[in-house]
N, C-alpha and C positions, 0 to 999 in steps of 0.2 A: 204692366211688368217694369216700365220705366221707374213707375215711383217705387217699387219696391227695391230696386237697386240703387236707386237714391238715398234711402232710409236705413238699406244695410251699409252703405258706404258711410253714412252721417254716423250710425250706430258703432262701428268699427273705429272710427276718429275717435268718439268721445271716449273708447274703452282706450285706445292706446294712451291718450292723453292723460286720464286717469290713472293708468297703470304706469307710465314714466313720471308723473308727480308724486305716486306712491312711492314708487323705488327712490325716488331724490328724498322724498321725506324720510324713510326706512334709512337710506345711507348715512343721512345727517345723523338721525337718532342715535344708531348705533355709531357714530363715531369714526366712520369708515372714510377716507378720501377717495376721489374720483380714481386716482392712480391706484389705490390698495384695492378697491372694490374690482375694477379692470383686472388685475392681478389674479384676482380669484376667480375671475371667469374667462380669463385667458384673450383679454383686449387689453388697449392700451387706453390711456387716462382720456385722451382727443374721443374715441368712441363713446366712453360713458358720459362724457360733456355733451355730445352730437343727441345720444339717446336722451338724456334729461332737459335739453333745449328743444327735442323737437325736429332736428335737422336731420335725423336718421330715425328708423324705427328698428328694434332691436329685433332677432330672431326669434323663434318658438323657444329653441334649445336655451338662448341665452336668458330669456325671460324665465324659463324654468330652473336655468343656474339660481339665477337671482332669487327666485322664490325659495328654492332650499335653502340658500345662505341665511335668508331672513325668516325661513320657517312660517311661510305663508303659504295658502291657496291663490291659485291663479285663477279661479272660477268665480 
């Protein structure tokens, strides 16, 4: 059971890392500043910076809003 917990935790960490890097790349490709993206989802620039650097994890709602902005699927 413990190994399953560790594997799930590692998989979740990989997913959040891939997601934050993908959102960073999409933001840049679309010419959006961190401040502008933050404005679009209702957070400040520092929050976007923290997401992109991995200091914080975005909420499911924030991730969904970003997916809608960039017209991508989260799955």
